[in-house]
N, C-alpha and C positions, 0 to 999 in steps of 0.2 A: 504494500500500500504506500503510495507516495505521500510526502509530508503535507502537500496541499490539501489532501482530503481529511486530515486529522484535526480534531478540536485543538485549538491553540491557547495555551495559558502563558502569561507574561509575568515573570518573577523579577521584582525590583528589590535589590538588597542594599542595606546600609553598608558602606565600604569598610568593614572591620572583619578580621579573620574569623572571630567567633560568631559573626553573623553570616558571612558568606558560606562557610562550610555547611551548616545545617540546611540553609535554603537551597544550596546546590544539591545536597543529598536528597532533599525533597524533590527537586526537579528531576533527578535521575529516577526516583521511585515513580513519579508521575509519568515520565516518558516510558518507563518499562511497562506501564499499563495502557499504552497506546495513545498517548497525547504528544503533540508537538509542544516543546517547552523552549521559550526564549528566556535567557538569564541576562539581566543587565545590572550594572553598578557603574560608578564613575570610572572614566578612562584612566585616572591616576592609579587605580587598583588593577584595572584591566591589563595595563602594561606589566605589572608584577606577576599577574596570573599567567600571562603569555610566556614569560621567561621561566617561571618556576614550574608550571604545570602543563606546558605545551598546549595551551589553549589556542585554537584557531577560529577563523570565521566560518568554517565548514560545518555542515550538518553532521552530527555524530549519532549513529544509531544506538539506541539503548533499549533492549528488550523489544517490545512491539511498537515503540515510538522513536522520537528523535529529540535531541537537545542541541541548542545553538546559543551563541554568545553575541551580544550586541552592546557595546559600551557607549557611554555618553560623556561629553565634557561637562565639568561642573562650574565652568566659568572662571576658574582661578589658574594661575600659572602652576607648572608642575611642582615646583619646590616651595609653594606657598605655606609658610609656617602657621597661618591661621587655621589650617585643617586640624591642628592639634587641640584647638579650643572649640569644644562643641557648642558653646554659647554663640560663637560666631559662625561656625561651619553649618550647623543644622538649618538656620534660616536661609543661608546661601543655597544649600542643597534643595530646600523646599522651593525657593524662588525659581531656580533653574529647572528642577524636576517637573514642576507644574507646567512649564513651557515646553520642555523637551519630550517628556514621555508621551503626550498626546500626538506629537509629530511622528514619533517612532511607531506608534500604534497605527496611525494613518498610513504611513509608508508600508508597513507590513500588510495592511489590507490591500493597498494598491498592487502589491506584489503577489497577491493570492493567498495571504496568510492572515485572514481576519482574526483578531484576538477575541476570545470568549470570556476571559477572566483575568484579573490582576491579583497577584499575591505579594505581600510585603512582609518584612520582619520588623521588629521594634526599632524605634528611633525615627522612622519615616512614616508616621500615620497618615500624612497627606496623600499617600498613594490611593487611599480609599476615596478621597475627594476627587482625584483625577478619574477614577473609575465611575463615580457618580456622574461627573460632567459628561462622560462619554456614553452613559446609559449601560454600563457594564457592571456585572457583579464583582465583588472583591472578597478576598479572604486574607487572613493574617497567620503567619507562623510564629508561635511563641517559642522562644529558644531557651527558656528556663523551666524549672519544675512547676507542676501545678500548685504545689505548696507556696512557692514564691509568687505565682500569679495571684493566688488568693490573698497573700499578704499585701501586695500592692493594691488589689481591688478594695480590700477593707480599709486600707489607709486612705485611698483616694476618696472613698465615699464616707469616711469618718464614722465607721461602724463600730469600732472598738478603740480603746485608748492605746496609743503607741508611746514610746519614750519621747519626752518633750524637754524643753529647757527647764520647766518647773519640776518635772518628774522624769529625770533622765534614766533611771534604772528600774522602771516598772517592767514586769513580765507581760507577755502578750499571749492571750488565749484566742486562737482562731478555731473555727469549726473543723472537726476531723483531723486536726493537726496537734502533735504534742505541744505542751506548754513551751513557749520560746522565751528564754531569758533575754534581758534587754540587749545583750551583745550577740544574740542568735537570730534576730530578725535581719532581713537584708539591710546591710549597713548604710545604704544610700538613704534610708529612712531615719537614720540617727539625726537628732537636732544639731549635732556637732560635725556632721560628715564634711570632709574636705572636698567632696565631689557633689555639690548641690546641683550642678548642671546635668549630672547623670540621673539624678532623681527627676528633674524636670523632663529629661528626654524620655525616660521610661513611662512616667505618668501621662505624657502627651498621648500615648496610645489609648489610655483609658478614657480620654476626652472624646474619642471617636469609636468607642467599642461597639456602638450600636450599628455601625455601617457595614462591617464585614458580615457576610452571611454564614461564615464558618471561621472558627478559631482552631487551626491545626496546632497540635502541641507535641513537642519533642519529649514525649514520655510514653508510657504504655499502661494499660488498664490494671494489669497485675502488680505494677510497681507502686502506684498510688491509688488504690481502689476506692477508698472512702472519700477522699477529697475530690477526685475526678467525678465520682457520682454526684457529690453535693454540688459542685460548681457547674456541672452539666445542666442542672435545673435552672441556673441563673444565666449562663452564657452558652452559645452553640459550640461547645468544645468537642473536638475529635482528636484523641491521642493517637498518633501515628508512628511513634518511635519504636525502637531506636532506628533513626534514619540512616545511619551509616551501614546498617545491615540490609542488604538488598539481594535476597536469595535468587530472584528471577534474572537480574542483570547487574552483576557486580562489575561494572565497567571501570577498572582502576585507571584507565587512561583519562577519564574526566575527573579532574581534581580542582580544588579551589585554593591550594596553598599559595602564599605570597612569597615564600622562600623555598629554594630547592633543598631537599633533604640530602644529608651526607650518604653517598652510595655505599660506604664501607660499613655502615651500622649493622646490617643483617649478617654480613660475613663475620663481623666481630662477635656478635651474639652466638652465631653457630659454633664458635670455638669454646663456648662456656658450658659448664655442666648444667643439667636441668635445675630450675628453680634456685639459681644462685645469684642472680643480678637484681639490684634495685634500680628501677627506672625513675629518674627525677626530672620532672618538667612542670613549670609553673605557668604554662599557657603563653598566649601571644601578647598579652597586655601587662600582666603583673611584672613589676621591675623592683627587685629587692634592693635594700640598702647594702652598701659595700660591707658593712660590719656583719650583716647576716650571711652574706656569701662566704666570708671568712670562717664563720662559725660552722656552717654546713661543711665546708671543705675540711676543716680539722676534725669534725665529727666523723666524716667518711674515712679519713686517714686512721683515726684511732680505732674505728670499728673493724677495719680490715675487709669490709664487704666489697664485692665487685659491684660496679655501678656504671650506668649510662646516664650522663647529666646533660640536659639541654639548657644551654645558656644563650638565649636569644639576644642579639645586639639591640640597642635602643632604636626606636624609630627615628627617621630623619627629622631634624628640626624639633625634636622633643625636648631638647635642652638637658639631656641626661648624660652623665659621664659613663664611659664604657666600663663595665664591671671587669675586674681582674681577679685571677686566682692568686693565692699566696705564693711567694717566691719558692721555687723548687717543688711545688705541689705535683705537677705532672710527672716530674722525674721520680719522685718518691712513689707515686701510684703505679707507674709503669703500665703493663698490659692489664692490670687489675681493674682499671677504670678507663672510661672514654668520655671526653667532653666534646659536644658538637653544638652547632648553632640552631639546627632544626632537625626533626626526625619524622619518619613515616609512622606516626603514633599508633595507628590501627595495627600495622604489622608488628610493631614492637610489643604491644600488649598481648598479641596472639602468640608470641614466640615462647617456646617451652623453657628457655633459659631464664626468663624474667619471673621473679618470685613476688615482686611487690612494686607498687606505683606510689611514689611520693608526689602528691598532687596539690595544686592550689584549690581544688574542688570546684572549678568552673563546671557548669552543667554539661557541656560537651564532653569534657574529660570524665565526669562522673558517669555519664551514660556509656562511654566507651569502656571504662573499667568494669562496670557491672556486666556489660554485654560480653566482655572477654573473660569473665570469671577471675578477675584480678583483685586481690586484697589491696588496701591502700593505707598510706600514711597521710593523714589529713593535715594540710598546711594552708588553711584558708587565709586570705588577706582582707578582702572587702566585697561589697555587693552581695549577690546571692550566694557567694562562696561560703559565708559563715553559716547560712541556713543549710546548704547542701552538706556541710561537714556534720551537722547534727544528724541528718538522715543517714549518712554513710556510717557513722559510729554507733548511733543509738537505735536507728530504725532498721536499716538494711543490714547492720552488724557485719560490715566487711572491713572496717577500718579502725585504726588507733589514732588518737589525736596528738599532734605535736604542738599546736597553738590554737588560739581562739580568734585571731584576726585583729583588725586595726584598733578595735576598742581596747584590746589588751596593751597595745603600744609598748612592746618590749622586744628586744633581740633574744631569740631562743639560743641559749648557750650550747657549746659543742657537746657538753656532757649529756644534755637532754636529746640532742640530735643522735648521738651515738646509741643511747638507750633505746630510742624508737627504732633505729635501723636494725639493731640486734634482735629486738622483739619481733619485728616484722618478718625476718627471715628464719626465725627459730622454728624448731619442729615440735614445740610444745602443744598442749591441748587447745589453748586459746588461739594460737596461730592456725591450727588445723580447723578449728570451728569457723574462723573467718574465711578460710579457703573454701570450706563446704558451703557456706552462705553465698560466697561469690559465684561458685559453680551453680548453685540453685538459681540465682538471678540470671546467669547466662542462659540456662535452659529455658527460663520463663521468657527471656527476650527473644530467643530463637523461635519459640512457639508463637509469640505475639506477631512476628513479621512473616511467619510461614503462611502459605496459602490457607485461608480460612481462619487464621488467628485474629485476635482482637484488633491489632493495629492494621493488619491487612484488610479486614472487613471495613474498618473506618475509612481507610484510604480509598478502597473501592467505592464506598458510598459517596465519598467526596467526588471522585471521578464521575460517577453516574450523575450526581447533582449538576456538575459542570456541563456534562453532555446534554442533560435535559434542558438546562437553562439556555445553552447554546442553540438547541433546536427551537425553543420558544422565541428567542431573539431572531433567529433565522426566519421562522414562520411569520413573525410580525413584519419584518422587513420585506419578506417575499410578498406579503399581501399588498404592500404599496406597489410593487411591480405588477402584480396581477390586476389590481384596480386600473393601473395605467394601461395594461394590455386591453382590458375591457373597453376603456375609453377609445383606444385606438380602433378597435374593431367596430364599435358603434358608429364612429365617424366615417368609416370607410365605405365605399361603394362595393358592390359585389365584385367588380373587376379589380378594385384595389386589394380586396381581401384575397382574391385568387393569386395576385402577385405575391402577397405575403406568404401564401402556402408554398409557392414555388421557390422562395428565397428565405428559408427559415432563419439563417444566420443573420441576415440583414434585419429581419423582424425583431430578433432579440436585441440587436443594437439599437433599433428605434425605440424599443421599450425602455431600455436603460436611459436613453437620452430624454425620454418623456418625464422622468422622475425629477425634473428640475435640477439636473446636474448634481446628484446627491454626493455626499461625502463617500470616499472609497469604501468604507466599511459598511455603508448602507446597501451597496450593490453586492449581494451575496451570491457566490457562484452557483450553488445548488438551485437557487431561485431562478436565475437566468436559464439554467439548463431545463428547468421545468417548463419555462415559457417556450423554449425552443421546441420541446416535445409537444406542447400544446399546439403550436403553430403547424408542426409536422402532421398532426392528426386532428384537425379541427372538426367540431360538430357544428357546421355553419348554421343549420336550422335552429339548434338549441341556443346558439349565441344570439341569433337574431330575435328569438322569442323571449329569451330571458334578459337580454341586455347586459349580461355579465358573464364572466368566465369563472368556473369553479374547478379547483383541483382537489382530487380526493386525498392525495398525500402531498405534503410539502417537505 
């Protein structure tokens, strides 16, 4: 089946690694179910994706559908430092996006790829406004847990007390969620958060939460059953995770990494004994203090454990110093450890040599650890990470805690680092229980995304909804063309009508022209084809008698 005949969804991503990855994974899942997917984000990130992930402008087959990439300029120079300030960048992105995205959609329609639905991720809620203005449905992909979605929802609507300047240390009780201490709610909601712009960015989505017809969620029913069921009665939630698991079409060639992974990593892991390596990665945004890097390094040295440590360099124009390892560290470690700038995390977590994952507890990493059956050392810093750590340690029971996050405001000393590392790779009963729990969640995740599983059913229901809505929109627009065809027939003489029958292609073109030069996405190909078929086999007497044309199927 050619891509022109597929229902087309348009994915718009905020230009951050933690946003691009899950939305692109969703795109691959949708494509695998027979949709044409276009993925877009600013060109500044598109350049990085082309270099690191071999992204091209060509259609890529994924399962029963296709995925393609189309980037746009955000109106700023390539090295503009203001991109690091969300208070400045988000309004700029909205201003440009509301102008550029409609043009992109119109161009796609003119090229035979009319768009049926727009999907965005957090930080860019204005995408639903664009969809509204074009008469198209929209959906949103939430890239954190349902528990965090609930916390933000209750904060935005002022439904329960949260920590405030007057009461900074009150606990928060949310429905179907364990009691959260003041430093366990998403830290952007703290009254003293140094990141108020991130709170505004996240809550901006809740201001438009009534616009998307569906909120897709990077979670799965079995992982958060009670809170998903509760919030589904309030919002149109469909959990569809884990998104990185795509049993039908795991096309590893389509990736969204901004940096190229070190090619030697897997070979190095292959040389290590089973369950002997601690994998350390704190995501794409967290940037530790130099003092904390030193303490982690000495903790690793003192423990003697094998490790793979991802130390991502700071973003350009972020104003951050390059982190360095203690003098002589790599020489002392030798082949017992490896330090890289970026890694293929999914492959690393699935490798038999890896025993444990020291993580910042971002939701992408949390889902990947659970889905890979990997116990964790919880090292949260801010945002949803502190809440995710509660779930990993106390609810999912796959982790041990190394710190509590930014509210704690302290450097974790090397002695505590060493203790956690040794406990994580030990063979004792607690370590074995964490591993059993992790494997249990891996099995649940596999079942959720397998054909007929909870996430697969939800995703298929979403695809069916998009196809149904697309048909309704097509039928509505087809009726405009059909009415124009009836007007044309009624005004024609018998001879004129005979000429129409002899030249069906011309008739179809005349019909299109009659609709007052409609926008490209108003002229839907299936509708034109139906008109052509009608002209090829007219029931002239019926048309003359009824004064209209009726199609049984559109």
